C-alpha positions in Angstrom: -46.6 3.4 -4.9 -44.5 5.9 -3.0 -41.9 5.0 -0.4 -43.1 6.2 3.0 -40.9 8.9 4.5 -38.1 8.9 1.8 -34.9 10.7 2.9 -34.2 13.5 0.5 -31.1 14.8 2.2 -29.5 14.3 5.5 -26.3 15.5 7.1 -26.6 12.9 9.9 -24.8 10.1 8.0 -22.0 10.2 5.4 -22.8 7.0 3.5 -25.9 5.0 2.7 -26.1 1.3 1.9 -26.9 0.8 -1.8 -29.2 -2.1 -1.2 -31.4 -1.2 1.8 -30.8 2.6 1.6 -30.2 2.8 5.4 -27.2 4.6 7.0 -24.2 2.2 7.0 -24.0 1.9 10.9 -27.6 0.7 11.0 -27.5 -1.4 7.8 -28.6 -5.0 8.3 -27.8 -6.5 4.8 -24.0 -5.7 5.0 -23.6 -5.6 1.2 -21.4 -2.5 1.3 -18.1 -4.3 2.2 -16.3 -2.8 -0.8 -13.1 -1.1 0.1 -11.8 2.0 -1.6 -8.5 1.9 -3.4 -6.7 1.0 -6.6 -5.8 -2.6 -5.8 -2.2 -1.9 -4.9 -1.2 -3.0 -1.4 1.0 -0.4 0.1 3.5 -1.5 2.8 4.9 1.2 5.0 6.6 1.6 8.4 5.1 3.8 11.0 6.2 4.8 14.5 4.3 8.1 15.1 1.9 8.0 18.0 3.1 4.6 19.1 5.7 5.7 21.7 8.6 5.0 19.4 7.5 1.4 18.6 7.7 0.5 14.9 4.7 -1.0 13.1 4.4 -2.3 9.5 1.2 -1.1 8.0 -0.5 -2.8 5.0 -3.2 -0.8 3.3 -5.2 -1.1 0.1 -6.1 -4.8 0.4 -9.4 -5.2 -1.4 -10.8 -8.2 0.5 -13.6 -8.9 2.9 -13.0 -8.8 6.7 -13.0 -12.6 7.0 -10.3 -13.0 4.4 -8.3 -10.1 6.0 -8.4 -11.9 9.3 -7.1 -15.1 7.8 -4.4 -13.1 5.9 -3.4 -11.3 9.2 -3.1 -14.6 11.0 -0.8 -16.0 8.3 1.3 -12.9 8.1 1.8 -12.7 11.9 2.9 -16.3 11.9 5.4 -15.7 9.0 6.8 -12.6 10.8 6.8 -14.2 14.2 5.1 -11.1 15.8 1.8 -9.7 16.8 -0.6 -7.6 14.8 -4.1 -6.3 14.4 -6.7 -5.4 11.9 -8.2 -1.9 12.1 -10.7 -0.5 9.5 -9.4 -2.7 6.7 -5.7 -1.9 7.5 -3.4 -4.6 8.7 -0.8 -3.6 11.3 2.1 -6.0 12.1 4.4 -5.2 15.1 8.0 -4.5 14.0 9.7 -3.6 10.7 8.9 -6.6 8.3 8.5 -4.7 5.0 10.7 -6.9 2.9 9.4 -10.2 4.3 5.8 -9.0 3.8 6.5 -7.7 0.3 7.8 -11.1 -0.8 4.9 -13.1 0.8 2.2 -10.9 -0.7 3.8 -11.1 -4.2 3.7 -14.9 -3.8 0.0 -14.7 -3.1 -0.6 -12.7 -6.2 -1.1 -9.2 -4.8 0.2 -6.1 -6.5 2.5 -4.6 -3.8 4.8 -1.7 -3.3 6.7 -0.2 -0.4 5.4 3.3 0.4 6.8 6.0 2.5 10.5 6.6 3.5 
């Protein structure tokens, strides 16, 4: 039995869900929550595009969004500052690289400080 209207090639969407074969923005099964990376959490300080304000950025955490939100909440509490989660990247206001490095190592993550 043939699949009705199978998509052979489309430039409309970049990625397709492996389970339901629909474009990721319209996917209903949400199986595709795998993040790209090598499993090393990179901690870096950024201030570009933020009007001179410093932000500590944590990238490469291979967890689901629910776990990332819980981790973000804990890290904000430890640092005593605000933060946000954007596209799987945690941003904490201020320069807290050393404090976050120690905390993530305690939790069993492979970590390293990236950038200058």
